[in-house]
C-alpha beads as a LAMMPS data file, in Angstrom:
LAMMPS data file: protein, C-alpha beads

471 atoms
470 bonds

1 atom types
1 bond types

-500.0 500.0 xlo xhi
-500.0 500.0 ylo yhi
-500.0 500.0 zlo zhi

Masses

1 110.0

Atoms # bond

1 1 1 -117.763 -31.481 326.463
2 1 1 -116.950 -34.895 328.118
3 1 1 -115.149 -33.450 330.854
4 1 1 -118.304 -31.398 331.894
5 1 1 -120.574 -34.297 331.508
6 1 1 -117.965 -36.490 333.889
7 1 1 -117.712 -33.656 336.345
8 1 1 -121.425 -33.333 336.453
9 1 1 -121.916 -36.988 337.069
10 1 1 -119.234 -36.964 339.930
11 1 1 -120.989 -34.001 341.420
12 1 1 -124.347 -35.476 341.404
13 1 1 -123.084 -38.650 343.136
14 1 1 -120.960 -36.673 345.699
15 1 1 -123.925 -34.425 346.503
16 1 1 -126.187 -37.300 347.192
17 1 1 -123.711 -39.395 348.978
18 1 1 -122.431 -36.548 351.284
19 1 1 -126.031 -36.386 352.409
20 1 1 -126.842 -40.066 352.783
21 1 1 -123.652 -41.542 352.892
22 1 1 -121.983 -43.770 349.895
23 1 1 -123.511 -47.065 351.396
24 1 1 -126.977 -45.283 351.926
25 1 1 -127.348 -43.864 348.542
26 1 1 -125.687 -46.804 346.556
27 1 1 -128.417 -49.001 348.164
28 1 1 -131.191 -46.748 346.641
29 1 1 -131.274 -48.479 343.208
30 1 1 -130.877 -51.805 344.987
31 1 1 -134.001 -51.012 346.922
32 1 1 -135.978 -49.957 343.619
33 1 1 -134.883 -53.345 342.352
34 1 1 -136.050 -55.397 345.252
35 1 1 -139.167 -53.337 345.638
36 1 1 -140.265 -53.631 342.066
37 1 1 -139.571 -57.376 342.369
38 1 1 -141.654 -58.127 345.531
39 1 1 -144.562 -55.844 344.397
40 1 1 -144.555 -57.574 340.913
41 1 1 -144.848 -61.020 342.527
42 1 1 -148.427 -60.184 343.012
43 1 1 -148.910 -59.866 339.242
44 1 1 -151.034 -63.129 338.927
45 1 1 -153.574 -61.561 341.259
46 1 1 -153.480 -58.082 339.852
47 1 1 -153.907 -59.503 336.295
48 1 1 -157.283 -60.592 337.311
49 1 1 -158.580 -57.104 337.636
50 1 1 -156.277 -55.112 335.444
51 1 1 -155.234 -55.824 331.905
52 1 1 -151.588 -56.206 330.525
53 1 1 -152.707 -52.943 328.719
54 1 1 -153.561 -51.217 331.944
55 1 1 -150.471 -52.306 333.652
56 1 1 -148.365 -51.059 330.967
57 1 1 -150.305 -47.740 330.990
58 1 1 -149.399 -47.246 334.657
59 1 1 -145.837 -47.975 334.382
60 1 1 -145.396 -45.712 331.424
61 1 1 -147.268 -42.690 333.006
62 1 1 -145.313 -43.397 336.278
63 1 1 -142.004 -42.658 334.461
64 1 1 -143.517 -39.708 332.551
65 1 1 -144.368 -38.254 336.075
66 1 1 -140.732 -39.209 337.452
67 1 1 -139.157 -37.128 334.357
68 1 1 -141.255 -34.373 335.182
69 1 1 -140.244 -34.334 338.643
70 1 1 -136.532 -34.756 337.769
71 1 1 -136.797 -31.907 335.458
72 1 1 -138.693 -29.612 337.837
73 1 1 -136.179 -30.128 340.479
74 1 1 -133.588 -28.395 338.228
75 1 1 -135.783 -25.285 338.225
76 1 1 -137.597 -25.583 341.611
77 1 1 -134.598 -26.935 343.396
78 1 1 -132.386 -23.826 343.155
79 1 1 -133.755 -22.373 346.598
80 1 1 -133.272 -25.637 348.379
81 1 1 -129.758 -26.064 347.473
82 1 1 -128.929 -22.571 348.415
83 1 1 -130.469 -22.881 351.851
84 1 1 -128.906 -26.284 352.380
85 1 1 -125.454 -25.464 351.091
86 1 1 -125.170 -21.832 351.677
87 1 1 -122.492 -20.334 349.166
88 1 1 -121.687 -23.671 347.634
89 1 1 -122.905 -23.839 344.170
90 1 1 -123.443 -26.549 341.134
91 1 1 -121.720 -26.285 337.930
92 1 1 -124.944 -25.555 336.304
93 1 1 -125.461 -22.532 338.447
94 1 1 -121.925 -21.351 337.471
95 1 1 -122.321 -21.579 333.841
96 1 1 -121.351 -17.771 333.457
97 1 1 -118.049 -18.367 335.009
98 1 1 -116.983 -21.303 332.814
99 1 1 -115.028 -20.843 329.532
100 1 1 -117.837 -22.645 327.576
101 1 1 -121.252 -21.406 326.505
102 1 1 -124.165 -21.763 328.691
103 1 1 -125.806 -24.054 325.937
104 1 1 -123.167 -26.519 326.225
105 1 1 -123.289 -26.546 330.118
106 1 1 -126.950 -27.194 329.898
107 1 1 -126.847 -29.637 327.043
108 1 1 -124.389 -31.639 329.506
109 1 1 -126.867 -31.287 332.391
110 1 1 -129.749 -32.529 330.267
111 1 1 -127.691 -35.562 329.148
112 1 1 -126.283 -36.195 332.491
113 1 1 -129.858 -36.290 334.104
114 1 1 -130.949 -38.915 331.473
115 1 1 -127.955 -41.198 331.973
116 1 1 -127.875 -40.626 335.867
117 1 1 -131.591 -41.328 336.530
118 1 1 -131.692 -44.281 333.856
119 1 1 -129.415 -46.075 336.170
120 1 1 -130.827 -44.728 339.330
121 1 1 -134.720 -45.550 338.560
122 1 1 -135.596 -46.952 335.124
123 1 1 -132.849 -49.849 334.855
124 1 1 -133.616 -51.287 338.470
125 1 1 -137.365 -51.018 337.941
126 1 1 -137.362 -52.956 334.875
127 1 1 -134.918 -55.532 336.127
128 1 1 -136.970 -56.020 339.185
129 1 1 -140.083 -56.353 337.067
130 1 1 -138.746 -58.685 334.515
131 1 1 -137.217 -61.136 337.290
132 1 1 -140.585 -61.383 339.013
133 1 1 -142.185 -62.060 335.675
134 1 1 -139.727 -64.836 335.149
135 1 1 -140.657 -66.391 338.454
136 1 1 -144.450 -65.917 338.646
137 1 1 -145.546 -65.641 334.944
138 1 1 -142.825 -67.577 332.893
139 1 1 -145.436 -68.210 330.117
140 1 1 -146.387 -64.786 329.791
141 1 1 -142.671 -63.296 329.915
142 1 1 -142.546 -62.672 326.145
143 1 1 -145.876 -60.942 326.249
144 1 1 -144.331 -58.027 328.486
145 1 1 -141.484 -57.544 325.903
146 1 1 -138.932 -56.508 328.592
147 1 1 -136.221 -55.090 326.211
148 1 1 -138.790 -52.893 324.338
149 1 1 -140.378 -52.136 327.820
150 1 1 -136.825 -50.827 328.785
151 1 1 -136.797 -48.496 325.626
152 1 1 -140.376 -47.144 326.122
153 1 1 -140.070 -46.532 329.726
154 1 1 -136.753 -44.583 329.038
155 1 1 -138.678 -42.652 326.451
156 1 1 -141.534 -41.793 328.733
157 1 1 -139.038 -40.536 331.347
158 1 1 -137.144 -38.295 328.529
159 1 1 -140.395 -36.912 327.524
160 1 1 -141.519 -35.794 330.880
161 1 1 -138.101 -34.413 331.606
162 1 1 -137.874 -32.722 328.367
163 1 1 -141.502 -31.133 328.343
164 1 1 -140.608 -29.893 331.725
165 1 1 -137.277 -28.281 330.823
166 1 1 -139.184 -26.725 327.834
167 1 1 -141.866 -25.320 330.225
168 1 1 -139.056 -23.873 332.556
169 1 1 -137.829 -21.863 329.532
170 1 1 -141.435 -20.521 328.794
171 1 1 -141.431 -19.582 332.501
172 1 1 -138.089 -17.892 332.225
173 1 1 -139.177 -15.888 329.138
174 1 1 -142.831 -15.276 329.895
175 1 1 -143.412 -15.785 333.663
176 1 1 -146.315 -17.643 335.529
177 1 1 -149.292 -16.491 333.842
178 1 1 -148.172 -17.680 330.532
179 1 1 -146.847 -21.012 332.003
180 1 1 -150.411 -21.561 333.904
181 1 1 -152.121 -20.824 330.733
182 1 1 -150.031 -23.381 328.645
183 1 1 -150.654 -26.037 331.396
184 1 1 -154.322 -25.579 331.461
185 1 1 -154.754 -25.115 327.696
186 1 1 -153.961 -28.910 326.712
187 1 1 -156.573 -30.504 328.922
188 1 1 -158.982 -27.529 328.135
189 1 1 -158.796 -28.409 324.346
190 1 1 -159.152 -32.087 324.862
191 1 1 -162.321 -31.502 326.823
192 1 1 -163.612 -29.081 324.242
193 1 1 -162.816 -31.314 321.586
194 1 1 -164.761 -34.200 323.217
195 1 1 -161.757 -36.588 322.982
196 1 1 -160.724 -36.883 326.540
197 1 1 -161.691 -40.527 327.566
198 1 1 -160.164 -43.484 328.740
199 1 1 -158.664 -44.282 325.459
200 1 1 -157.005 -40.887 325.138
201 1 1 -154.498 -42.098 327.799
202 1 1 -153.058 -44.570 325.575
203 1 1 -152.060 -41.879 323.108
204 1 1 -148.831 -41.408 324.823
205 1 1 -146.490 -42.194 321.906
206 1 1 -144.173 -44.250 324.039
207 1 1 -146.794 -46.430 325.474
208 1 1 -148.483 -46.534 322.090
209 1 1 -145.416 -47.966 320.585
210 1 1 -144.932 -50.529 323.297
211 1 1 -148.389 -51.741 322.715
212 1 1 -148.093 -51.799 318.846
213 1 1 -144.442 -51.816 317.970
214 1 1 -145.119 -52.182 314.294
215 1 1 -146.290 -48.509 314.488
216 1 1 -142.791 -47.069 314.030
217 1 1 -144.469 -43.509 313.579
218 1 1 -145.103 -43.538 317.383
219 1 1 -141.457 -44.084 318.078
220 1 1 -140.656 -41.202 315.766
221 1 1 -143.212 -38.938 317.713
222 1 1 -141.559 -40.071 320.902
223 1 1 -138.169 -38.965 319.690
224 1 1 -139.853 -35.793 318.264
225 1 1 -141.285 -35.031 321.950
226 1 1 -137.875 -35.710 323.345
227 1 1 -135.788 -33.741 320.881
228 1 1 -137.856 -30.704 319.912
229 1 1 -138.635 -29.398 323.531
230 1 1 -135.174 -29.960 324.426
231 1 1 -133.731 -28.130 321.446
232 1 1 -136.063 -25.151 321.808
233 1 1 -135.126 -24.653 325.524
234 1 1 -131.302 -24.722 324.536
235 1 1 -131.856 -22.358 321.533
236 1 1 -133.814 -19.920 323.620
237 1 1 -131.979 -20.772 327.055
238 1 1 -132.272 -18.097 329.760
239 1 1 -130.717 -18.373 333.064
240 1 1 -132.043 -15.292 334.414
241 1 1 -135.458 -16.222 335.880
242 1 1 -138.087 -13.351 336.184
243 1 1 -137.404 -12.157 339.747
244 1 1 -138.355 -9.097 341.562
245 1 1 -137.044 -7.491 344.630
246 1 1 -139.187 -8.739 347.242
247 1 1 -140.041 -6.818 350.490
248 1 1 -142.444 -7.650 353.129
249 1 1 -143.963 -5.529 355.956
250 1 1 -143.811 -7.029 359.484
251 1 1 -146.955 -9.271 359.647
252 1 1 -145.607 -11.772 362.297
253 1 1 -147.300 -10.324 365.344
254 1 1 -150.586 -9.816 363.807
255 1 1 -150.457 -13.312 362.236
256 1 1 -149.368 -14.824 365.554
257 1 1 -151.991 -13.243 367.608
258 1 1 -154.648 -14.692 365.498
259 1 1 -153.647 -18.090 366.912
260 1 1 -154.312 -16.789 370.405
261 1 1 -152.053 -18.110 373.455
262 1 1 -151.959 -21.314 371.847
263 1 1 -148.378 -22.899 372.703
264 1 1 -146.955 -23.161 369.078
265 1 1 -148.780 -20.057 367.743
266 1 1 -145.449 -18.387 366.898
267 1 1 -144.211 -21.384 365.341
268 1 1 -147.159 -22.066 363.049
269 1 1 -147.072 -18.158 362.244
270 1 1 -143.429 -18.527 361.090
271 1 1 -144.211 -21.639 359.027
272 1 1 -146.991 -19.742 357.058
273 1 1 -144.739 -16.770 356.513
274 1 1 -141.961 -18.925 355.290
275 1 1 -144.263 -20.551 352.970
276 1 1 -145.572 -17.252 351.706
277 1 1 -142.163 -15.759 351.314
278 1 1 -140.253 -18.748 349.776
279 1 1 -139.933 -19.364 346.016
280 1 1 -143.539 -20.056 344.590
281 1 1 -145.210 -18.502 347.706
282 1 1 -148.862 -19.739 348.419
283 1 1 -148.961 -20.500 344.857
284 1 1 -147.254 -23.879 345.840
285 1 1 -150.578 -24.938 347.051
286 1 1 -152.126 -24.454 343.719
287 1 1 -149.235 -25.666 341.333
288 1 1 -147.624 -28.199 343.579
289 1 1 -150.850 -29.615 344.992
290 1 1 -154.139 -28.588 343.582
291 1 1 -153.018 -28.826 339.886
292 1 1 -151.516 -32.350 340.465
293 1 1 -154.337 -33.460 342.320
294 1 1 -156.885 -32.265 339.606
295 1 1 -154.749 -34.193 336.967
296 1 1 -154.853 -37.209 339.136
297 1 1 -158.626 -36.963 339.506
298 1 1 -159.078 -36.657 335.733
299 1 1 -156.884 -39.889 335.263
300 1 1 -158.752 -41.748 337.903
301 1 1 -162.115 -40.823 336.317
302 1 1 -160.772 -42.063 333.020
303 1 1 -159.363 -45.148 334.701
304 1 1 -162.780 -45.937 336.150
305 1 1 -164.325 -45.963 332.925
306 1 1 -161.851 -48.527 331.775
307 1 1 -161.805 -50.547 335.042
308 1 1 -165.463 -50.330 336.453
309 1 1 -164.470 -52.236 339.651
310 1 1 -162.678 -49.278 340.906
311 1 1 -164.420 -46.545 342.546
312 1 1 -162.735 -43.241 341.444
313 1 1 -163.549 -41.178 344.517
314 1 1 -162.155 -43.647 346.958
315 1 1 -159.050 -44.158 345.105
316 1 1 -158.608 -40.457 344.769
317 1 1 -159.162 -39.920 348.422
318 1 1 -156.345 -42.631 348.959
319 1 1 -154.136 -40.746 346.446
320 1 1 -154.995 -37.444 348.173
321 1 1 -153.814 -38.499 351.610
322 1 1 -150.590 -39.717 350.042
323 1 1 -150.033 -36.382 348.075
324 1 1 -150.929 -34.445 351.440
325 1 1 -147.976 -35.883 353.046
326 1 1 -145.769 -33.981 350.849
327 1 1 -146.900 -30.813 352.689
328 1 1 -144.780 -31.982 355.688
329 1 1 -141.853 -31.645 353.045
330 1 1 -142.822 -28.083 352.259
331 1 1 -142.854 -27.180 356.035
332 1 1 -139.540 -28.578 356.721
333 1 1 -137.691 -28.064 353.515
334 1 1 -136.178 -24.757 354.452
335 1 1 -135.680 -25.202 358.246
336 1 1 -133.017 -26.572 360.357
337 1 1 -133.151 -27.178 363.906
338 1 1 -129.925 -25.315 364.298
339 1 1 -132.090 -22.057 364.045
340 1 1 -133.968 -23.036 367.149
341 1 1 -130.940 -24.343 369.069
342 1 1 -130.636 -21.382 371.284
343 1 1 -134.246 -21.503 372.608
344 1 1 -135.411 -23.941 375.486
345 1 1 -136.967 -26.143 373.014
346 1 1 -136.654 -29.864 372.141
347 1 1 -136.676 -31.476 368.704
348 1 1 -140.221 -32.788 369.307
349 1 1 -141.354 -29.269 370.098
350 1 1 -140.486 -28.244 366.671
351 1 1 -142.068 -31.500 365.095
352 1 1 -145.185 -30.785 367.041
353 1 1 -145.471 -27.226 365.711
354 1 1 -144.805 -28.558 362.066
355 1 1 -147.587 -31.167 362.593
356 1 1 -149.916 -28.335 363.726
357 1 1 -149.144 -26.240 360.633
358 1 1 -149.485 -29.567 358.669
359 1 1 -153.036 -30.061 360.203
360 1 1 -154.097 -26.395 359.123
361 1 1 -152.625 -27.095 355.657
362 1 1 -154.840 -30.190 355.414
363 1 1 -157.906 -28.059 355.283
364 1 1 -157.347 -27.242 351.682
365 1 1 -157.418 -31.150 350.275
366 1 1 -160.216 -31.840 352.722
367 1 1 -162.310 -28.949 351.345
368 1 1 -161.380 -30.058 347.744
369 1 1 -162.376 -33.650 348.407
370 1 1 -165.530 -32.413 350.090
371 1 1 -166.731 -30.486 347.135
372 1 1 -165.851 -32.979 344.639
373 1 1 -167.399 -35.878 346.574
374 1 1 -170.614 -33.814 347.061
375 1 1 -170.774 -33.060 343.287
376 1 1 -169.874 -36.521 341.910
377 1 1 -170.479 -39.317 344.279
378 1 1 -172.167 -38.131 347.680
379 1 1 -172.988 -41.905 348.585
380 1 1 -169.084 -42.574 348.998
381 1 1 -168.433 -39.257 350.407
382 1 1 -168.195 -40.184 354.188
383 1 1 -165.820 -43.305 353.747
384 1 1 -163.738 -41.102 351.233
385 1 1 -163.152 -38.295 353.888
386 1 1 -162.313 -40.753 356.618
387 1 1 -159.940 -42.673 354.059
388 1 1 -158.148 -39.161 353.319
389 1 1 -157.874 -38.190 356.826
390 1 1 -156.490 -41.796 358.293
391 1 1 -154.102 -42.127 355.419
392 1 1 -152.908 -38.445 355.630
393 1 1 -152.302 -38.743 359.416
394 1 1 -150.574 -42.187 359.101
395 1 1 -148.477 -41.160 356.186
396 1 1 -147.189 -38.160 357.966
397 1 1 -146.453 -39.967 361.212
398 1 1 -144.424 -42.689 359.398
399 1 1 -142.502 -39.948 357.551
400 1 1 -141.823 -38.299 361.191
401 1 1 -140.807 -41.263 362.835
402 1 1 -138.405 -42.346 359.974
403 1 1 -136.908 -38.842 358.873
404 1 1 -137.849 -36.321 361.685
405 1 1 -137.323 -32.887 360.541
406 1 1 -135.340 -33.905 357.337
407 1 1 -137.884 -35.941 355.169
408 1 1 -136.558 -34.309 351.882
409 1 1 -132.953 -35.699 352.813
410 1 1 -133.385 -38.612 354.679
411 1 1 -135.702 -40.577 352.208
412 1 1 -133.014 -40.820 349.778
413 1 1 -131.162 -43.173 352.190
414 1 1 -131.987 -46.590 350.790
415 1 1 -132.489 -48.160 354.203
416 1 1 -134.928 -45.372 355.305
417 1 1 -136.710 -45.361 351.806
418 1 1 -137.092 -49.202 352.130
419 1 1 -138.700 -49.021 355.601
420 1 1 -140.952 -46.245 354.405
421 1 1 -142.105 -48.332 351.607
422 1 1 -142.791 -51.210 353.329
423 1 1 -144.662 -49.168 356.077
424 1 1 -147.270 -47.695 353.473
425 1 1 -147.417 -50.055 350.483
426 1 1 -149.202 -52.834 352.043
427 1 1 -151.634 -50.321 353.761
428 1 1 -152.223 -48.634 350.099
429 1 1 -152.784 -52.031 348.550
430 1 1 -155.123 -53.379 351.033
431 1 1 -157.127 -50.076 350.614
432 1 1 -157.296 -50.746 347.123
433 1 1 -158.541 -54.206 347.556
434 1 1 -161.172 -53.020 350.185
435 1 1 -162.397 -50.252 347.894
436 1 1 -163.193 -52.920 345.281
437 1 1 -165.284 -54.967 347.891
438 1 1 -167.330 -51.968 348.985
439 1 1 -166.726 -48.348 350.256
440 1 1 -167.580 -48.982 353.824
441 1 1 -164.861 -51.766 354.224
442 1 1 -162.448 -48.822 354.116
443 1 1 -163.750 -47.842 357.644
444 1 1 -161.057 -50.353 358.693
445 1 1 -158.706 -47.542 358.051
446 1 1 -159.691 -46.055 361.376
447 1 1 -157.607 -48.725 363.135
448 1 1 -154.742 -46.914 361.766
449 1 1 -155.197 -43.921 364.163
450 1 1 -154.324 -45.577 367.196
451 1 1 -151.231 -46.908 365.405
452 1 1 -150.302 -43.465 364.327
453 1 1 -150.717 -42.025 367.725
454 1 1 -148.515 -44.607 369.251
455 1 1 -145.965 -44.184 366.404
456 1 1 -145.942 -40.405 367.096
457 1 1 -145.186 -40.988 370.721
458 1 1 -142.205 -42.970 369.876
459 1 1 -140.956 -40.619 367.249
460 1 1 -140.862 -37.754 369.620
461 1 1 -138.729 -39.764 372.168
462 1 1 -136.539 -40.832 369.313
463 1 1 -135.659 -37.665 367.834
464 1 1 -135.298 -35.893 371.312
465 1 1 -132.690 -38.622 371.966
466 1 1 -130.584 -38.204 368.925
467 1 1 -127.990 -35.461 367.963
468 1 1 -129.480 -33.422 365.057
469 1 1 -127.558 -33.897 361.749
470 1 1 -126.458 -30.613 360.026
471 1 1 -126.966 -30.672 356.300

Bonds

1 1 1 2
2 1 2 3
3 1 3 4
4 1 4 5
5 1 5 6
6 1 6 7
7 1 7 8
8 1 8 9
9 1 9 10
10 1 10 11
11 1 11 12
12 1 12 13
13 1 13 14
14 1 14 15
15 1 15 16
16 1 16 17
17 1 17 18
18 1 18 19
19 1 19 20
20 1 20 21
21 1 21 22
22 1 22 23
23 1 23 24
24 1 24 25
25 1 25 26
26 1 26 27
27 1 27 28
28 1 28 29
29 1 29 30
30 1 30 31
31 1 31 32
32 1 32 33
33 1 33 34
34 1 34 35
35 1 35 36
36 1 36 37
37 1 37 38
38 1 38 39
39 1 39 40
40 1 40 41
41 1 41 42
42 1 42 43
43 1 43 44
44 1 44 45
45 1 45 46
46 1 46 47
47 1 47 48
48 1 48 49
49 1 49 50
50 1 50 51
51 1 51 52
52 1 52 53
53 1 53 54
54 1 54 55
55 1 55 56
56 1 56 57
57 1 57 58
58 1 58 59
59 1 59 60
60 1 60 61
61 1 61 62
62 1 62 63
63 1 63 64
64 1 64 65
65 1 65 66
66 1 66 67
67 1 67 68
68 1 68 69
69 1 69 70
70 1 70 71
71 1 71 72
72 1 72 73
73 1 73 74
74 1 74 75
75 1 75 76
76 1 76 77
77 1 77 78
78 1 78 79
79 1 79 80
80 1 80 81
81 1 81 82
82 1 82 83
83 1 83 84
84 1 84 85
85 1 85 86
86 1 86 87
87 1 87 88
88 1 88 89
89 1 89 90
90 1 90 91
91 1 91 92
92 1 92 93
93 1 93 94
94 1 94 95
95 1 95 96
96 1 96 97
97 1 97 98
98 1 98 99
99 1 99 100
100 1 100 101
101 1 101 102
102 1 102 103
103 1 103 104
104 1 104 105
105 1 105 106
106 1 106 107
107 1 107 108
108 1 108 109
109 1 109 110
110 1 110 111
111 1 111 112
112 1 112 113
113 1 113 114
114 1 114 115
115 1 115 116
116 1 116 117
117 1 117 118
118 1 118 119
119 1 119 120
120 1 120 121
121 1 121 122
122 1 122 123
123 1 123 124
124 1 124 125
125 1 125 126
126 1 126 127
127 1 127 128
128 1 128 129
129 1 129 130
130 1 130 131
131 1 131 132
132 1 132 133
133 1 133 134
134 1 134 135
135 1 135 136
136 1 136 137
137 1 137 138
138 1 138 139
139 1 139 140
140 1 140 141
141 1 141 142
142 1 142 143
143 1 143 144
144 1 144 145
145 1 145 146
146 1 146 147
147 1 147 148
148 1 148 149
149 1 149 150
150 1 150 151
151 1 151 152
152 1 152 153
153 1 153 154
154 1 154 155
155 1 155 156
156 1 156 157
157 1 157 158
158 1 158 159
159 1 159 160
160 1 160 161
161 1 161 162
162 1 162 163
163 1 163 164
164 1 164 165
165 1 165 166
166 1 166 167
167 1 167 168
168 1 168 169
169 1 169 170
170 1 170 171
171 1 171 172
172 1 172 173
173 1 173 174
174 1 174 175
175 1 175 176
176 1 176 177
177 1 177 178
178 1 178 179
179 1 179 180
180 1 180 181
181 1 181 182
182 1 182 183
183 1 183 184
184 1 184 185
185 1 185 186
186 1 186 187
187 1 187 188
188 1 188 189
189 1 189 190
190 1 190 191
191 1 191 192
192 1 192 193
193 1 193 194
194 1 194 195
195 1 195 196
196 1 196 197
197 1 197 198
198 1 198 199
199 1 199 200
200 1 200 201
201 1 201 202
202 1 202 203
203 1 203 204
204 1 204 205
205 1 205 206
206 1 206 207
207 1 207 208
208 1 208 209
209 1 209 210
210 1 210 211
211 1 211 212
212 1 212 213
213 1 213 214
214 1 214 215
215 1 215 216
216 1 216 217
217 1 217 218
218 1 218 219
219 1 219 220
220 1 220 221
221 1 221 222
222 1 222 223
223 1 223 224
224 1 224 225
225 1 225 226
226 1 226 227
227 1 227 228
228 1 228 229
229 1 229 230
230 1 230 231
231 1 231 232
232 1 232 233
233 1 233 234
234 1 234 235
235 1 235 236
236 1 236 237
237 1 237 238
238 1 238 239
239 1 239 240
240 1 240 241
241 1 241 242
242 1 242 243
243 1 243 244
244 1 244 245
245 1 245 246
246 1 246 247
247 1 247 248
248 1 248 249
249 1 249 250
250 1 250 251
251 1 251 252
252 1 252 253
253 1 253 254
254 1 254 255
255 1 255 256
256 1 256 257
257 1 257 258
258 1 258 259
259 1 259 260
260 1 260 261
261 1 261 262
262 1 262 263
263 1 263 264
264 1 264 265
265 1 265 266
266 1 266 267
267 1 267 268
268 1 268 269
269 1 269 270
270 1 270 271
271 1 271 272
272 1 272 273
273 1 273 274
274 1 274 275
275 1 275 276
276 1 276 277
277 1 277 278
278 1 278 279
279 1 279 280
280 1 280 281
281 1 281 282
282 1 282 283
283 1 283 284
284 1 284 285
285 1 285 286
286 1 286 287
287 1 287 288
288 1 288 289
289 1 289 290
290 1 290 291
291 1 291 292
292 1 292 293
293 1 293 294
294 1 294 295
295 1 295 296
296 1 296 297
297 1 297 298
298 1 298 299
299 1 299 300
300 1 300 301
301 1 301 302
302 1 302 303
303 1 303 304
304 1 304 305
305 1 305 306
306 1 306 307
307 1 307 308
308 1 308 309
309 1 309 310
310 1 310 311
311 1 311 312
312 1 312 313
313 1 313 314
314 1 314 315
315 1 315 316
316 1 316 317
317 1 317 318
318 1 318 319
319 1 319 320
320 1 320 321
321 1 321 322
322 1 322 323
323 1 323 324
324 1 324 325
325 1 325 326
326 1 326 327
327 1 327 328
328 1 328 329
329 1 329 330
330 1 330 331
331 1 331 332
332 1 332 333
333 1 333 334
334 1 334 335
335 1 335 336
336 1 336 337
337 1 337 338
338 1 338 339
339 1 339 340
340 1 340 341
341 1 341 342
342 1 342 343
343 1 343 344
344 1 344 345
345 1 345 346
346 1 346 347
347 1 347 348
348 1 348 349
349 1 349 350
350 1 350 351
351 1 351 352
352 1 352 353
353 1 353 354
354 1 354 355
355 1 355 356
356 1 356 357
357 1 357 358
358 1 358 359
359 1 359 360
360 1 360 361
361 1 361 362
362 1 362 363
363 1 363 364
364 1 364 365
365 1 365 366
366 1 366 367
367 1 367 368
368 1 368 369
369 1 369 370
370 1 370 371
371 1 371 372
372 1 372 373
373 1 373 374
374 1 374 375
375 1 375 376
376 1 376 377
377 1 377 378
378 1 378 379
379 1 379 380
380 1 380 381
381 1 381 382
382 1 382 383
383 1 383 384
384 1 384 385
385 1 385 386
386 1 386 387
387 1 387 388
388 1 388 389
389 1 389 390
390 1 390 391
391 1 391 392
392 1 392 393
393 1 393 394
394 1 394 395
395 1 395 396
396 1 396 397
397 1 397 398
398 1 398 399
399 1 399 400
400 1 400 401
401 1 401 402
402 1 402 403
403 1 403 404
404 1 404 405
405 1 405 406
406 1 406 407
407 1 407 408
408 1 408 409
409 1 409 410
410 1 410 411
411 1 411 412
412 1 412 413
413 1 413 414
414 1 414 415
415 1 415 416
416 1 416 417
417 1 417 418
418 1 418 419
419 1 419 420
420 1 420 421
421 1 421 422
422 1 422 423
423 1 423 424
424 1 424 425
425 1 425 426
426 1 426 427
427 1 427 428
428 1 428 429
429 1 429 430
430 1 430 431
431 1 431 432
432 1 432 433
433 1 433 434
434 1 434 435
435 1 435 436
436 1 436 437
437 1 437 438
438 1 438 439
439 1 439 440
440 1 440 441
441 1 441 442
442 1 442 443
443 1 443 444
444 1 444 445
445 1 445 446
446 1 446 447
447 1 447 448
448 1 448 449
449 1 449 450
450 1 450 451
451 1 451 452
452 1 452 453
453 1 453 454
454 1 454 455
455 1 455 456
456 1 456 457
457 1 457 458
458 1 458 459
459 1 459 460
460 1 460 461
461 1 461 462
462 1 462 463
463 1 463 464
464 1 464 465
465 1 465 466
466 1 466 467
467 1 467 468
468 1 468 469
469 1 469 470
470 1 470 471
């Protein structure tokens, strides 16, 4: 048991360090620490508009989301790993060939994720936050209850991980329809019962225990939400996910011709076919984008009720611009430049074609935001749309400049991630402040467009002049 755990820890470290270099990956938790420390230095200002209770809420839901993302990668990342590493496999994917039960292998995998990501994310975050509080709010240090915060943030992370692990088991047994029904049932029941409001967000057991430590019942509920879904997943473990043999008719010529004689028509057509035929297909747009975006909108609407100074639609357009930039990852995730090396193309040509595909995909969030704004807050619709377009364009430009065709790999390099965060976080904070002052102050975001265009030109020259890495 312990040998498998040690091997998985080594495997996880070697996989990441082989991609980003030992020092590059080792710097990642250091960067998380420094980033949290510097952002937390503005706490005295932030506490003027957001209560300590609201700050705690944001931190606990952040780690709930991180836990869910880590758990989701265990399920959704299989195709990515196979494309990147070919015949190489992980210990988890080799469970049938090992002389131990699959349940033991997956139990080790679960424990390894908790321990590994605790040191990678949770501990550096709490340490950076605690140090900043010590500097700027020494009198309030005790009110933030740092040791308790470490425990409850870890519980939030484990709840997210455990629930997604359970959902992956449901998917393995029942398929997408049941999984989608389960995901929609919880918010639907809350709405139907009339209990969904700002206060409902504080019902997350780990957060509730942090706010009122005397309620030990919430600690037990947190432990229940960690242990029971994990135990059920291990009891009903199924490693054969529902798969059918897929075959596709040749639709490339027809799709490509719809883009006319446009220079990158064939590349954009290929991107859409890749997106359609890869794991999840076009359902990625619904499950990886529209559902999370809807959830964010629901949360921001509730937050708007708690903090009236915040405009929900403006904040949502900001978040939507950030979320949209993840579409560039979809387009580049399964592609390598070596596939194009025999063609008379430069790296910048491939990047330009990806950006064109990105622009087409951005029609989905644009229409989503337009419909939402028209229904809920037409008076802030125009600035919201401008914020979305300018932030989405700026974000993807920064991503291209720093990571080229490999955002899902290069962002795990500590130095690259630090530059990425330093390029976008001040812009996002400034936008939040401007949205509080008034919606039309956000027209200042139009200044990002010439900056992004200039950065894009530099990106093309940069990546054309570098030898492309092979992952």
